[in-house]
C-alpha positions in Angstrom: -42.8 -142.1 73.9 -44.5 -139.7 75.4 -41.9 -137.6 77.1 -40.2 -137.7 73.3 -43.3 -136.3 71.9 -43.5 -133.8 74.6 -39.9 -132.7 74.2 -39.8 -132.5 70.4 -43.0 -130.4 70.4 -42.0 -128.2 73.2 -38.3 -127.8 71.6 -40.1 -127.2 67.9 -42.4 -124.6 69.7 -39.4 -122.8 71.3 -37.4 -122.8 67.9 -40.4 -121.2 66.4 -41.0 -118.3 68.4 -37.5 -117.7 69.0 -36.8 -117.8 65.2 -39.7 -115.9 64.5 -39.1 -113.4 66.7 -35.9 -112.6 65.7 -36.8 -112.7 62.1 -40.2 -110.5 62.4 -38.2 -107.3 63.6 -36.5 -105.2 66.8 -40.3 -105.0 68.0 -40.6 -108.6 68.3 -37.2 -109.1 69.0 -36.7 -106.7 71.7 -39.6 -107.8 74.0 -39.3 -111.3 73.8 -35.6 -111.6 75.2 -36.8 -109.4 78.0 -38.8 -112.1 78.8 -36.5 -114.4 78.5 -33.8 -112.9 80.3 -36.2 -111.9 83.4 -37.5 -115.2 83.6 -33.9 -116.7 83.6 -33.0 -113.7 86.0 -35.3 -115.5 88.3 -34.7 -119.1 87.7 -31.3 -118.2 88.6 -32.1 -116.3 91.8 -34.6 -119.0 92.8 -31.6 -121.5 92.3 -29.5 -119.4 94.6 -32.1 -119.2 97.2 -32.6 -122.4 97.6 -29.4 -124.2 97.4 -27.0 -121.3 98.5 -29.1 -119.8 101.3 -29.0 -116.5 99.5 -31.6 -114.0 100.7 -31.7 -111.2 98.4 -34.9 -110.1 96.9 -36.1 -111.5 93.2 -38.0 -108.8 92.4 -35.3 -106.3 93.0 -32.7 -108.7 90.9 -35.1 -109.1 88.2 -35.8 -104.9 88.3 -32.0 -104.5 87.9 -31.9 -106.9 85.2 -34.6 -105.1 83.3 -33.2 -101.8 83.7 -29.7 -103.1 82.3 -31.7 -104.3 79.0 -33.3 -101.0 78.4 -30.0 -99.3 79.1 -28.2 -101.5 76.5 -31.6 -101.5 74.1 -31.4 -97.4 74.2 -28.0 -97.0 73.1 -27.7 -100.1 70.6 -30.7 -98.5 68.8 -30.5 -94.4 69.1 -27.9 -92.6 68.6 -29.2 -89.3 70.4 -29.4 -90.3 74.5 -26.7 -90.3 76.3 -25.1 -93.5 77.3 -24.8 -92.0 81.3 -28.4 -90.9 81.2 -29.9 -94.6 80.2 -27.8 -96.5 82.8 -28.5 -94.0 85.4 -31.5 -96.1 86.6 -29.7 -99.4 87.0 -26.5 -97.5 88.7 -28.6 -96.1 91.2 -30.6 -99.2 91.9 -27.5 -101.2 92.2 -26.4 -98.7 94.9 -29.5 -99.2 96.4 -29.0 -102.9 96.9 -25.8 -102.4 98.0 -27.0 -100.0 100.6 -29.8 -102.0 101.4 -27.5 -104.5 102.9 -26.7 -102.5 105.8 -29.9 -103.1 107.3 -30.2 -106.5 106.7 -29.8 -109.2 109.5 -30.5 -112.0 106.9 -27.7 -114.2 105.9 -24.3 -113.3 105.0 -23.8 -110.0 103.4 -20.7 -110.5 101.4 -22.5 -113.8 100.2 -25.9 -112.1 98.9 -23.9 -109.3 97.0 -21.7 -111.7 95.2 -24.7 -113.7 94.3 -26.3 -110.4 93.3 -23.8 -109.6 91.0 -23.2 -113.0 89.4 -26.7 -112.9 88.6 -26.6 -109.8 86.6 -22.8 -110.6 85.3 -23.6 -114.0 84.1 -27.4 -114.0 83.2 -28.4 -110.2 82.6 -25.8 -109.2 81.0 -25.3 -111.4 78.0 -28.9 -111.3 77.2 -28.4 -107.6 77.4 -25.6 -107.8 74.8 -27.9 -109.0 72.4 -29.0 -105.6 71.6 -25.7 -104.5 70.5 -25.5 -107.3 68.4 -28.7 -106.8 66.9 -27.5 -103.8 65.2 -24.4 -105.3 63.1 -25.5 -105.4 59.9 -27.9 -103.3 59.7 -28.2 -101.6 56.0 -27.6 -97.6 56.5 -29.9 -95.7 58.6 -31.4 -98.9 60.5 -30.3 -99.9 63.5 -31.6 -103.4 64.0 -30.6 -106.4 61.4 -31.6 -110.6 62.6 -28.6 -112.0 60.8 -26.0 -112.2 63.3 -28.0 -113.0 66.6 -29.8 -115.7 64.5 -26.4 -116.9 63.4 -25.4 -117.5 67.1 -28.5 -120.2 67.6 -28.0 -121.5 64.4 -24.5 -122.6 65.2 -25.1 -123.4 68.6 -28.2 -126.1 67.3 -25.5 -127.2 64.5 -22.9 -127.8 67.2 -25.3 -129.8 69.7 -26.9 -132.0 66.8 -23.4 -132.7 65.6 -21.7 -133.2 69.2 -24.7 -135.6 69.9 -24.6 -137.5 66.8 -20.8 -137.8 66.5 -20.7 -138.5 70.5 -22.9 -141.2 70.5 -21.5 -142.7 67.5 -17.7 -142.7 67.8 -17.2 -141.0 71.0 -14.6 -142.4 73.3 -12.8 -139.5 75.1 -14.4 -137.9 77.7 -13.9 -133.8 77.5 -15.1 -133.5 81.3 -16.2 -136.4 83.0 -16.1 -135.0 86.4 -18.9 -132.0 85.3 -20.3 -133.2 82.0 -19.9 -137.5 81.2 -21.4 -137.8 78.4 -19.3 -135.0 76.4 -16.5 -136.3 74.3 -14.0 -134.7 72.2 -15.4 -136.9 69.4 -18.5 -134.8 69.8 -16.7 -131.6 70.2 -15.3 -131.9 66.8 -18.2 -133.0 65.1 -20.0 -130.1 66.4 -17.5 -127.9 65.2 -17.1 -129.3 61.8 -21.2 -129.3 61.3 -21.2 -125.3 62.5 -18.4 -124.6 60.2 -20.6 -126.6 57.4 -23.5 -123.8 58.4 -21.3 -120.9 58.5 -19.6 -122.1 54.9 -23.5 -122.2 53.3 -24.5 -118.7 55.2 -21.2 -117.3 53.5 -22.5 -118.0 50.0 -25.9 -115.9 50.9 -24.7 -113.2 53.4 -21.6 -111.2 52.1 -21.3 -109.3 55.2 -18.3 -111.1 55.9 -16.0 -113.4 53.7 -16.2 -116.9 54.3 -13.1 -117.3 56.5 -14.9 -114.6 58.7 -18.3 -116.5 58.9 -15.8 -120.1 59.7 -14.1 -117.6 62.2 -17.3 -117.1 64.0 -18.8 -120.7 64.1 -15.6 -121.7 65.7 -16.0 -118.8 68.4 -19.8 -120.0 69.2 -18.7 -123.5 69.4 -16.2 -123.2 71.8 -17.4 -120.8 74.3 -20.9 -122.1 73.5 -19.6 -125.3 75.0 -17.5 -123.5 78.2 -20.8 -122.2 78.3 -22.5 -125.5 78.8 -19.9 -127.1 80.5 -20.5 -123.9 83.4 -23.7 -124.1 83.6 -23.1 -128.0 84.0 -20.9 -127.5 86.9 -22.9 -124.8 88.5 -26.4 -127.5 88.8 -23.7 -130.2 89.9 -22.7 -128.0 92.7 -26.2 -127.1 93.4 -27.0 -131.2 93.2 -29.8 -130.7 90.6 -30.5 -132.0 87.0 -32.4 -129.1 85.4 -32.4 -125.4 86.2 -36.1 -125.4 86.4 -39.4 -126.9 84.6 -40.6 -123.7 82.3 -39.9 -125.7 79.1 -41.3 -129.7 79.1 -38.6 -132.0 78.4 -35.8 -129.4 78.3 -35.7 -128.1 81.8 -35.3 -124.3 82.5 -34.3 -121.5 80.3 -30.9 -121.3 81.8 -30.8 -124.8 80.2 -31.5 -123.1 77.4 -29.2 -120.6 76.8 -26.0 -122.1 78.9 -24.6 -122.0 75.6 -25.8 -118.5 74.6 -24.6 -116.6 77.8 -21.0 -116.9 76.9 -21.6 -117.1 72.9 -22.6 -114.0 72.9 -20.2 -111.5 74.5 -17.4 -113.8 72.6 -19.1 -113.0 69.5 -19.5 -109.2 69.8 -15.7 -109.4 70.8 -14.7 -111.1 67.7 -17.0 -109.2 65.2 -15.5 -105.6 67.2 -12.0 -107.5 66.6 -12.5 -107.8 62.8 -13.8 -104.5 62.2 -17.7 -105.7 61.7 -19.0 -103.9 64.9 
C-alpha cells in the first residue's frame, strides 16, 4: 500500500510539473526539458558505463547534449540567428570527442564512439526536437505554443491507461513476449481507441487541424510511442536491469518515463511536416 501511495504521489507531481511548465510558457518549458534531457543523457551514459564497459565521460556527453538543445532552441525561437552559427559549438565538441579517442587507451574506441553517438541520437536529439515542435500552431508573431508538446503527452498517457486497462481485462495475445511479456495486442488496440477518443475531443476545441488530422496524430503517437517503449525494454533486457534509474520513486528513471516520447516526438514532427502544419 505504501509503495502504491508513493508511486501515485510521485507520478502526480511529475505530471503536474510537466504540464504546468508547458502551459506556463516558453520560459518554463525550455529550462525544464533541458534539465530532463541532461538527466536522461547522464542516466543513459551511466548505464552504458556500468553494463557495457563504456569509458567516455558523462560530463562531456551531457555538455554535447546541452549544446545540441541550445542549437535547436535558437533556430526554433529566433529567425535571425544563422543555423550554422548556433550548431558550431556542438560540431566542434563532437570533433573533440572523436579526436580525444586517439589519445585514450581505455576501452574499445569504436564501441565507445558508437555508444557516445547513441546517447546523442537516441536521447538528446528527441528532447531537442521538442523545441521545433513547440513552434507549431503558434500565433502570428510568436514562436511558442503549448498545444502540440502537451498533446503528445496526453496521447501517450491515454494510450498507457487504455492499454493497461484493456490488457488486464481481455489481453490474451502477446505482442512482443520476448521483450515485454505483459504487452498484448488487445491492450495495444485499447490504447489506440482511448488516444483516438482524446484526439476527437481535442479536435472540438483546437481547429489548427481537422478531426482526421488529429486522429492521425494520435495514431502516430501510439504506434511510435509503443515502439519507443519496446526499444527501451529491449535495451534494459540486454543490460539485465528492471529500471533505468531511480529518479522518480515507484516509476524508475527518466528514460522509463520518456521512452515513448523519444520516438513519438520526431515521428510527430515528420507527420506535421507531411500535412503542412510545420
